[in-house]
N, C-alpha and C positions, 0 to 999 in steps of 0.2 A: 504494500500500500504506500503511495507517495506521501512524503512528509514535508511539511512547510513549517519553518521556524520563524517566529516574529522577534526581531532584535531591534535595538535602538537605545538611546540614552533614557534616563528616567523621565516619566511624566509626559511622554509624547503620544500616548493613547494606544499602547500595545494591547493592554487588557481589554480596552473598549472595543478594538477591532476583533479581538479573540471572541468576545461575547457576541458581537454582531454576526460573525461568521458561523458561530455555533448555535445562534438563536437561543442563547441561555444567559444566565447570570453566574456561570460557574466561576469566573475569575472576579476577585474583588476589584472594584473601581472607585477611585477617590482622587481628589486634587492633590493629595499628599504624595510627594515624590518618593520613589523607592519602595512602594507598597508590595509589589511582586518580588519574591526572592527565589522560590523554587520553580522548577519546570512544571508547567500545567499542561496536560495532554487532553485532547478531545478529538473525536472523529466526526467528520462532516461530509455532506454530499455537495459536490460542485457540478454544475450543469443541469439542464432541464430535460432535453430529449435523451441525450446520452449521459448517464449519471456516472460520475467518477468519485470514488470514495477516497478521502484524504485525511491524514492525521495532522492536526495543528499542534504546535508547541508554543505556548506563551512563556516568555523568559523575563528575568529581572532586568532592570535598567543598567546599562553599562556606564561606568563613570571612570574618571582618571584618578580617583582617590585611592590611596594605599592603606586601606583598613581591612580588618579581618573579614567583615561581612561583605565588603565589595570584592575582595579576592575570591571568596566562596561563590558569590553570584557570577563572577567572571568565569569560574570553573564550570558552573551550571550552563552558562551560555555556550561555552566551547563544546560541551557534550551535545547540546541541542544542534549546533551547527554541524557536528560530525554526523548526526543521524539524518539530517535534512537533505532533500533534493532541490528545494527552492527556498530562498531566504527573502522574507519581507524586511527590508531595512526601512524603518519607520522614523520619520522626522516631523517636527512641528513647523509647518509652513509659516506660521506667524512669528516664529523666532528667527527665521532666516537660517543661513548656514553658520553653525557655530564650530569652533575649533574641535570640540569633541566629536561632532558629526564627521569632520574631515578625518580624524584619527580612526574612527570606526570604519569609515568607507575605505581607507587605505588597507586595513586588515581584511575587509571583506573581498576586496579585489584580488587578494592573493589566493582566495579559495577557488577551487574548481567547481563552483556552484552557480546556478542561475539566480542572480540577485535582482530583486524588483524594488525600485526606489518608490516608497509610498509617502506622499506628503499629506499628513493628516491635519484635521481642523481647518479644512479648506472651504468651508461653507461661505458662499458669496465672494469667492476669490477667483479671478480669471487666470487661465493657464499662463498668460504672459508674465504674471507676477511670480511664477516659479522658475523663471529662467536662470536664476543664480544657482539653482541646485544642479545644473548641468556640470558645474565645476567638480562635482564629486566623482565624475567619471563612471557613473552607473547607468547611463542611458536615460531614456525619457522618464521624467517623474510622473507618477500617477496621483492625481489630486482626488482625495476622498474626505469624507467627514463620517467617521465611525459613529459618532453620537447621533447624527441626523440622517444616517443611511444614504449618503450621497456618494456616487462613484463606485459603490461596492460591486455592482453588476459588471461594469467595465473591467474592474480589477480581476474579477473571477475569470472573465473571458480571456484576458491576457495570460493569466496563470495557467489555464488549461492547455495553452500551446506549449508551455514549458515543462509540463509534468511528464515523467517517463510513462510509457505504455505498460500497463499491468496486464499480464496474461489472464490471471484469475482474480477478478474483482470480488472481494468479500463484501457481504452485506454489512451495513453499518450496525454496530452493536449498541446495546443500551449503555447507560452511564456506568453501570457496574457489571462486571463479568463474573460469573461464578458466585462464590461466597464473598459478600461485601463485609469487610471487617473494619470498623471504625476504632481508631486508637485515641482514647480520651484520657484527659488528666490535667492536673494543674501545670502551670509553667515550669519548665526546667526539671521535669521528673524523668526525662529520657525517652519521650515518645518517638522523636525522630531517630534517635540512636537505635531504638528497637526496630524500627522499620528498615533502616539501613542494614542492620544485622540479619534480618529475615531475608532481605533481597540479596545480600552478599555484595553490596556496592554502596557508594556514597550517593544515593539517589536524592536525598533531601538534605538541606543544610542542618548542621549540628554545631552548637556553640554552648559555652558555659553560661552565657547570659540568657535570661528568660525572654520570652516573646520573640524568639528567632523565627518560628513559623507563624505566619499571619493568615494565610489562606488555607482552605481544605484541599489537600492534594490527593487526587485519585490515581492510584498506581496499580494497573493490572499485572499479574504475574502468574506463573504456573509452578506448582510444587507437587512432585510425584504424580503427575497427570491430572491433578485437581486445579481448576482455575480459581483464582482469588482476585479481589480488588481491595488493596489496602488503602485506607483513608487516613492520612495524617492530618490531625486537627490542631488548631491553635490552642495554646494553654489557656484555661479559663480561670480567672481569679474571682474573688468575691465581688458581688455586684457593686458594692460601694467603692471598690478599688478600681473598677473599670470605667474610667472617665474619658479616655481618649476615643474619638470617633472611630479610629482604625481598629482599636481593640473591641469596641462594641460590634462593629461589622464582622470581625473575626469570630466573635462568640455566636453571632447569628448563623454564620457559615458552619460552625462546629455543630450547632443544633440541627441544621439541615443534614449534615453528614450522619449524625446519629439516626435521624429519621429515615435516611436512605439505606442504612446498613442492615445486615442480618444478625451480626454478632458484634458486641462491643467489648473491647479490651480496656478496662479501666486500670491505668498505670498509676501506682502509688510509689512514693519515695520512701524506702525503708529507713533512711537516715532521719527523716522528719516525722515519721509515725503517721497515724491516721488523724487527719485534720477535719475540721467542720466542713471545709470546702469539698473534701473527698466525699463526704456523705451527701452533699448537695448534688455532686455529679452523679452519684449513684441514683439519686432521685430522678435525674434527667433520663437515665436509662430505663428506670421503672415506668416513668410517665409514657414513654414510647413502647413499653413492653418488649424490650429487646433482649435476646439471649446475652448473657453476661459472664465474662471471666474477669476475676480480679488478679492483676499481675503486680507483684511487689518487686520493684527494680532495686538495684544496688544492694542486693541481699548479701553479696560476698564481703561487704565492708563492715558487717556487724559481728559482734562477739556473741557468745551463747546467751548471755543475759538479755541483750538487746533483741535477739531473735525471739526469745520467750515472751518478752514484753510486747512485741508487735503482734504475736499470735493472741495474747490476752486481749489487746485492744480490738483486734478483729472480731473476737468472740463477743465482745460487749457492744461495740459501736456499729457493727454491720450485721447484727443478728436478724434484721428485717429482710435480708437477702440471703437467707440460709441455703437457697438453691444454687447459688453461685460458687464455683470452685475457686480456690486460692492457689496461685502458682508463684513460686519464688524464682527470680532470674537475675542475671547480670547482663544487661543489653550490651555493655561495653566489651565484656569478655566472651559473651555468647553462651554462658552456662544456663541451661534450662530453657532456651529459646525454642529448640526443636521439639520440645515436649508440648508446645502450645497447639500444634496442628491437629492432633487427634481430638482433644476436647472441642476445638473449634468446629471440626467436621461433625462431631456428635451433636453439638448444640444446634448446628444448622439443620441437621436431619430431624432432630426432635421438634424444632419449630415448624417444620413443614409436614409433619406426620398427621394423617387423618385416622382417628380412632372410631371403632364401630359403636353404634348407639347402644347396643346390648352391653358392651364392656363398660361404657360410661355410666349406664343406669345401675349396674351391679355395684360400682364404686359409690354412686350416690346413695344406694340403699345402705351400704356399710357405714357411710358417713352419717346418715340419719340415725342409725342404730347406736353408733358410738356417741354422738352428740346431737340430741334433738334440736330442731330450729327453735330459737327463743320466741317468747311473746313480746310484741311491741305494742305499747299502749293497750294492754289487755287483750290483744288479738294475736293468736298464735299463727306463725308463718307455716305454710304448707307447700313443700316442694314436691311436685308429682313426678317429673321426669326431666331428663337433660339430653341434649344433642349437640353435636359440634357444628358450628356455623362459619368457621374460618380458620385459616392458618397464618403463620408469621405475624403474631404468635398464635398458638392454638386458642381458639375462642369457643367457649362453651356457653350455650344458652340454657338457663334453668327455667322451667315452666311451673307455675303453681298459683296459689292464692296469697294475696296481701304481700307481694314481694317488692312493693315500691319503696320500702324502708328497711332493707336488710341491714342489720348492724355491721359496722366495719370489722368488728372482732370475728363475727361468724363468717364474713366474707373471706378474711384471711385464713380462717380455719379450713374452709372449703378448698381454697386455692392450694394450701399446703397438703391437704389430704389427697387431692387429685394429682399433684406433682409427685408425691411419694408413691401413690398407687400405680401411676403410669410410668414410674421410674425415669422421670425426666431430669436430665442433668443440665445445669446452667440455663434452664429454660423457664421463663414465667408463663403463666396462662392468664387469659382474660375471661372473666365471668360476666355474663349479661343476664339480667332477670326479666322475665316476661310474665305478666299476670294473665291468668286464664279469663277470657271474656265470657260474660253471661249471654248465651245465645238468644234469650228472650228479652234482653235489655232494649228499651225504647220500642218494643213491639206491642201494640194494643190488640187484645183479643176481640175479633169481630163476631158478634152473635148472629146466629141465623134466625129465621122467623119463629121457629118452634121455641128456641131459647128466650127470645124476646117475650113471647106470650106467657111462658112459664114464669119469667121474672115479674111480669105485671100481676099475675095471680098471687104470687108470693107477697108482693108489696100490699095488695088489697087485704090479704089475710093478716099481715102485720098491723095495718091501720085499724082493722076491725077489733083486734085483740087489745089495742090501746084504748 
């Protein structure tokens, strides 16, 4: 499949063009420079009559600053350029030709790639005003406005003439391939390090400073024949600490990643223990009813007493997710990482399993015998039968009388009882309650002529008796 890489200096509109071509909001977009850091991949269709499937790569902005983060971004861009068949070199037409644009163009000309010079933010600007960009030596500039969807069709038509001919065109895939695994956690707990360890390469940026990852990065890969999509999310701090607009956008993207995932890996820092924010992130996973694995990173740096203390904290603070398994790893050194795949596959299988109605009703009968439904406001609840109405997660609908106000304690009891009886690991279930409707409700009995005559005789008899 042909690959197109989007490169340029910061804040020229690479992510805006990426979102425009993918017809999505996959990449974060803001006026803040340097927002994109990791490579972001997506598959799109170019052309109308003859469809061509293309992979787009959004990259971070190139700068001439010698900092750790800029050097790592530069490395990510080089990897994207190596993979690409066509390169979109994006510039801001309103800024004119800057020295940094000249430096980037000099490096791009050395590549044996098809380079397309894209002048963004060109709404209401005539082509004659882009004449200065010819000095970059990259051919005719293509004027577009990613934000206002101007010039995109012409850019795609020109790109189609540059793409290599693919013998076997594969159909465009969904956003997530195989098992979607979201890696969730507070800042700087080792999420990106864990993903790089799983992939066996430096796919995403890793630094000792928090908030290195800002976007949610979707990374498809295959392990032992099973397809996965790893989703690296931004670290989520407490709400009162998240004041910057960029961080708030990152949190929204992280929530979307959890929503789109099948399994959530909640990464905790063993050196910091179990914090209040960790419990909040657990609540996010529970809200979306996602399969859950708790991963304690940096376990190799603890002594025996600290390990025992962490286990005690887990038993106390995370007792409300007793269905989730706990795994101790060291993402930096790789210990315990390979053992995550088997429970991930099992959790994914469990969340998509359909159970027979007879099996579920036998479990419900045992649950009622063990603990009868309580009375609410003097009215006893009555659960008659249950059936499965959904998967991902398994959704069970319980039918009966007066089920509009089932106590939360009894709801938790039923969930735990079904999870244990069905032998579900790392998998929550969702219970829905449906009251049995009275078939004669709002139906008036219509009397026939004989019944009406009988009623009249009865009324006369009653009046005479008085």
